[in-house]
N, C-alpha and C positions, 0 to 999 in steps of 0.2 A: 438444829437446836439440840444441845446436849444437856444432860441433867447436871445442874450446878447447885452449889450451896452459896447462899448470900449472907455475908457476915453482917452487913447493916443494910437496912432498907434505904437509907439516904444515898448510899453509894450506888445501889441498884437503880434507883430512880434517876440519878444523874447520868448514868451511862447508857440508858436506853432511849431510843429516838422519840418515843411517844411523849417523853417528859423532857427531852433535850430540845429546847426551843431554838437552838442554834442550827438544828438540822431541818431540812424541808419537811413541812407537815404533810406533804402529799405522799410520803413513803414511810409510814410507821412500821419499823422493822420488827416490833414486838408482835404485831398482829400477823401471825404466820399464815401462809397459804395452806388450805386444807390438805393439799396433796403432800405436804412435807411432814411425814410421819416418822419421827425418830425411833429406830428399832430399839435403841437402848431404853426407851420408856415403855415398850410394849411387852417386855418379858420380865415378870417378877414372880416369885414362887407362891405368894400368899394371896388367895382370892378374898375379896371383900364385897361390900354392898355399896350401891350408889343411888342417888336420887336426882330427879329432874324437878322443874319448877312449874307451878300452875298460876293462873290469874283469874280474876272474877270481875265482871262488869260493874256490879253494884258499888264496889268500893271507889271506883273512879267517879261515879255520879254523886256519891255522898261526901266525897272528900273535897274540902275547900283548901286549896293551896295556891300561894302566890306564884309558884313555879308553873302551874298549869294554865295560867291566863296568858293569852297572846297579846302582843302590843297592838294588834290590828283589831279595830272595833267591829270588823266585818266577819271575824272568825271566832266561833264559840267551840272550844274543844269538847266540852261535855256533850253538846248537841251532836257534834261530828262523830264522836266515839259511840254514842248511843245509836245513831242512825246506821253507822257501818256495822256495829255488832248485831243489831237486829236483822239487818240484811243478810249477814253471814249465818245467823241462827236459822233464818227462814230457808236459806239455801241448803244448809246441812240437813235440816228436817226433811226437805224435799228429796235430797240426794240419797239418804239412807232410810229407806222406808221399812215398815214392819211387814215382813213376808216370811214365808217358810224357807228354811227351818226357823220357827219363831224364836227359839231361845237364843240363838246366836245373834239375831238381829236386835232382840231386846237388849242383850248385853252390849252390843255396839252402840246402840242409841242411849243407853243408860249413862255411859261415860262421855260420849260425844256431845250430848245435849245437857250435861250436868251443870252448865254455867261456864264461867271463864270470861276474862276481859276480851278475848279474841285478839290479842295484840299481834300475833303472827299473821293472821289473815288481814287484819287492818293495815299492817305494814305493807303487805303485798298489794293491796288495793291502792294505798296512798302512793307507793312508788310508781305504779302503773299510771295513775293520774298525773303525777309530777312530770313524767316524760311525754304527756299528751294522750295517754290512753284513757279508757273508760272502765268504770266499775264492772260492767257486765263482761268485759274482756278478761279481767283478772279473777272473777269470782270462782270459777272452777279450780284454779290454782290455789286461791285463798282457802277454799274448802279442803283441798288436798293437804295443805300444810297443817291445817287443824286436825284432820283425821290422823295424820302421822304423829303430831304432837300428842294427841289423845292416846294413841297406841303406846307411845313411849312412857306415858304416865301409868297406864294400865300394867305394863310389864315391869316398870320400876317398883310398883307397889307390891309385887308378888313376894311370897315368903322367901324365895331363892335370891331375891334382890334386897329391897328395903324392908320387906315384911311390914307394910304399913296398913293401918286400919281406916285411915281417914284421908279423903282427897276432895278438895273443893267443898269442904264442910259436910260431906256425905260418906257413908261406908264405901270402901274401895270395891272395885268391880268383883274381885275374887271372893270378897266377903258375902256378896249377894248371889253370885252365879257359880262360884267354885273356881278353883285354880285352873282346871282344864278348859272350861269355857272362856275364862278371862284371857288365857293365852291365845286361844283360837280366835276370839273376837278381835284381839289386837292384831293378829295376823291378817284377818279379813279386812280390817280398816286400812292396813298398810297396802295390801294388794288393790283394794278398791280406790284408794287415793290416786294411783297412777291411771287406772281405767277411767275414772271420772274426769281427770284432767285431760286425757287424750280425746275422749269422746265429746265432752261438754264444752270445750273451748271453741268458740265460734268467731269467725271473721279475722282469724290470725293465720298468716302463712304457715304451712306445715313445718318448714324448717325452723321457725321460731318455737313452735310447740315442742319439737324434738329437742331443740337446744335447752328449753326450760325443763323438760323431763330429765335430761341428763344432769342438769344442774341440781335438781331436787334429789335425784338418786345419789349423787356424790356427797351431798350435804348430810345425808343420814346414814351412809354406809361406812365401810372400814376406813374411809378417808375423812369422815366427818363425825357425826354423832356417836356411832359405834366405837370409833377410835377413842374419843374422849371418855366414853363409858368404861371401856376395858382398861385404859390406863388408870382411871379412877379406882376401879375395882382392884387393880394390882398394886395400888399405892398405899393402902391402909397399913399402918404399923411401921412404915419406913420413915425413920427419923430424919433422913437426909433430903426430904422433899423440899425444894426451893421454889422461889417465885416463878421462874421460867417453867418449871415442871407443872406447877399449879395452873399457870396461864394456858399451857398446852391443853390441859384437861378441859378447861372451861371454854376456850376458843372453839373446841370441837364439840364438847358435850352440850353446851348451851347456845353458844353463839352461832354454830353452824346452821341450825335450822332457822334462826332469825335471819341470818345472812341469806340463806336460800329463799326465804319468803320475800325479802326485798328484791333480790336479783331476779326472781321469777316475774314479779310485777314489772320491773324495768324492761326485761326482755320482751314480754308479751305486749307491753305498751309501746314498743318500737323505739326504745332508747338507743342512743349511739353507744359504741363500745366504750367511749370515754365516760359517758353518763352512767353506764352499767358499773364500771369499775369504781367511780366515785361513790355510788350508792352501796357497792360491796364494802368499801372501807367504812362508810357510815354504819352499816349494819353490823360489821364485825366489832366495831367499838361499842355499840349499844348492846350487843350480845354479851360481851365481856362485862359491861356495866351492869347488865341484868343480874349476872351471877355474883358480882361483888356485893351488890345491894342485897341479894338473896342471902348471902353469907352473913351480912350484918343483921338482917331481920331475924335469922334463925336464932341468934343469941340475944336479941333485944325485944322480941315480941312473944306473945303467948300463942298457944295452939288455937284458941278461939279467935284471936285477931288474924292469924294467918290462914285459917281454914284448913290447916294440915298440922301434923305433929311438929311442935317446936322443939329446939334443942337436940335434934337427932344427930347433927354433925358432932356436937360435943360428946354425946354418949358413945358414938361410934369412933371417937378419937380421929375424925377425919381432918385432913389439913385444909384449912380455909383461910381466906384473907385476914379476918380478924385474928385468928390464931397465929398466923405467920408474921403479920406486920402491925397488928393492933387495930382497934376499932377506928380511932381517929385518923390514922394514916389510910385505912381502907376507905373512909369517907372522902379524904383528899384524892385518893386514886379515882374514886367514882366521879368526882367533879372534873378531873382532868380527862377522863374518858368521854364524858358528856361534851366537853368543849371540843375535843378532837373529832367526835362524831359530827357535831354541828358545823365545824369548819368545812366538812366535805360537801355541805349543801350550798356553799357560796358559789354563785354563778347560775344557779337555778332560779326560776321565777319565784320571787320571795313569797308571794301569796300562796302559790301551789306548794311551797316547802313548809308552810305553817303546820300542817298535820304531822309531818315527820319531826319537826322541831318540838312540837307539843308532846308527841309520843316519847321522844328522847327524854324530855323533862319529866314526864310521868314515870318512866322507868327509873330515873335517877332519884326521884323524891317520893316514890310510892311507899306505903306502910304495910302492905301485905303482898 
């Protein structure tokens, strides 16, 4: 993928496969493999700041939306997400205990247990269950992705990055523990995520665990989350940023860890290669969907509603989907990504797919 300028949004939408319904839906060419890192996007002279996104359980449970209700009378999304999130919270609390050195563990727990909808770990568990696995099988991996997600938020909030004071409605980690401890606590969470996943995963062949660990590492490294972060950092102030460039950033910065979460669950649950790849495409679509919606919310909601600083992208003059194609076309883009994601679930057990369908709809229609 090369850096391009797009003269009109409609032309771009018509010429790319995710929107071109004459092409097979099974091979969306816009959703690039994580290992395809265009060097032309990785080297720009001006450093900038970037941000990741966070979630909170309470808003799911208090929000009434027609999009969150399943057509099945036997499935209650609110009950499902509450039960899974509580299980994840219990597992995280048990995994990262308060011990010496006390300050580093307090800092780790402060951000890790600060709330959040736990979308990434729930996706991991739901994918595992979809292919025939069990929650207990996926839980260590689910905790690992939440530890890594929390680390990314802690580091993004630092003065050298976003310089943010608020996260999940609370003071950011460095505001409470200092920049030095916040950096080290994030590092500790990153390291412990892999240790916990390797040691605590039970009843799974070792080759599956190794495969899952490699998948997770790639999703957050220089071929995944870090790639998206650095291209985002290097892109501020560049007027020629186009839609493909923006998509590269978000497929890596936001979608990569969501993709990793789903793929880990599918691998550990014993999914076939075909099932894993269908779920990979599902996750990549909802990962990009998450960022499109996040861009829209940043310019349409208040800081109080979001639980973090609103309007930061506008102040930083960052390229976002609303800025590039407008709010209404961004919303249309989100709708198409949601449909593309749910198309990947055709062929799975419909009842077992309901959690992933509902989570995709939640991401599409959330308001914070």
